[in-house]
C-alpha positions in Angstrom: 93.1 107.6 111.1 94.8 111.2 110.0 97.5 112.1 107.4 97.1 108.7 105.5 98.1 109.4 101.2 97.8 106.3 98.8 96.9 106.5 95.1 93.9 105.0 96.1 92.1 104.8 99.3 93.7 106.7 101.5 92.7 105.1 104.3 90.1 102.2 104.5 89.3 100.3 101.4 86.4 98.1 101.5 86.8 94.8 98.8 84.0 93.2 97.2 81.4 91.9 99.0 83.5 92.2 102.0 81.8 94.3 104.8 83.1 97.6 107.2 80.5 97.9 110.5 81.5 99.5 113.5 83.7 102.6 113.4 81.6 104.0 115.3 83.2 107.5 116.4 86.0 107.5 114.4 87.8 110.8 113.0 89.4 110.5 109.3 91.1 113.3 109.1 93.9 115.2 106.4 94.4 112.2 104.2 95.0 112.1 100.6 93.9 109.8 97.5 95.0 110.1 94.0 91.6 108.7 93.0 88.4 107.0 95.2 88.9 108.8 98.8 89.4 108.2 101.6 87.1 105.1 102.1 86.5 103.4 98.6 84.2 100.6 99.2 83.5 98.4 95.8 81.2 96.5 94.2 78.6 95.0 96.5 80.5 95.8 100.1 78.8 97.2 102.9 80.1 100.3 104.7 77.8 101.0 107.7 79.3 103.7 110.1 77.6 105.7 112.4 79.1 108.8 114.9 81.3 109.3 112.3 83.4 112.6 111.0 85.2 113.4 107.7 87.5 116.2 107.7 90.1 117.6 105.2 90.6 114.7 103.3 91.5 115.2 99.3 90.9 112.6 96.5 92.3 114.2 93.1 89.7 112.7 91.0 86.9 112.0 93.0 85.1 111.6 96.1 86.9 113.5 99.0 85.5 111.5 101.9 83.6 108.4 100.3 83.9 106.5 96.6 81.6 104.1 96.1 81.0 102.1 92.8 78.2 99.6 93.4 78.5 99.1 97.0 75.8 99.7 99.5 76.6 102.8 102.2 74.5 102.8 105.7 75.9 105.8 107.5 73.7 107.3 110.2 75.2 110.7 112.4 78.3 111.2 109.9 79.7 114.8 109.6 81.5 116.1 106.5 83.6 119.0 106.6 86.3 120.3 104.3 86.8 117.4 101.9 88.0 118.2 99.0 88.1 116.2 95.1 87.6 116.7 91.3 83.8 115.1 91.7 81.7 114.7 94.4 83.3 116.8 97.3 82.1 114.7 100.3 81.0 111.6 98.3 80.9 110.4 95.4 78.2 107.3 94.1 79.3 105.3 91.1 76.6 103.0 90.2 74.7 101.5 86.9 70.8 100.3 86.0 71.7 96.6 86.6 74.0 97.1 90.0 73.0 100.6 91.6 74.8 101.9 94.5 72.4 102.2 97.5 72.7 104.9 100.2 71.0 105.2 103.8 71.7 108.0 105.2 70.1 109.5 108.8 71.7 112.9 110.0 74.1 113.8 107.3 75.9 116.8 108.3 78.2 118.5 105.0 79.7 121.7 105.3 82.7 123.5 103.0 83.0 120.7 100.6 84.2 121.4 97.6 84.7 119.7 94.2 86.7 121.5 91.0 83.7 119.7 88.3 80.6 118.8 90.3 78.7 117.9 93.4 80.7 120.5 95.6 78.8 118.0 98.5 77.8 114.9 96.8 78.3 113.5 93.2 75.6 110.3 92.3 75.6 109.1 89.2 73.7 105.8 88.9 72.1 105.0 92.5 69.9 105.1 94.4 70.0 107.7 97.5 67.3 107.3 100.3 
């Protein structure tokens, strides 16, 4: 998936309590969103991906590659290279004490990501990372 543009979630939007499983071997490249990243995972939705690469994606606000609001992320062998955002260059995780965002990651490679404000690789606000 490449060269997509949207105000929110330029490539994939996983809605409340939805699930995106698979996407194995996908490359998401050169996508642009004004806010909430290339992939947006909304409240209690599940994103379970493996062997995926996020390359040179841009979100003006947050989460150049992935933005999650109280979602559940399971990432295995995922690469984030050259993603840019205001906060959370590659990943922006947003939750609260009642509904935290959850992320489980295995073999994550993050290189060359950047953020204007905070977290060139990742920003975590009210969540759990294991």
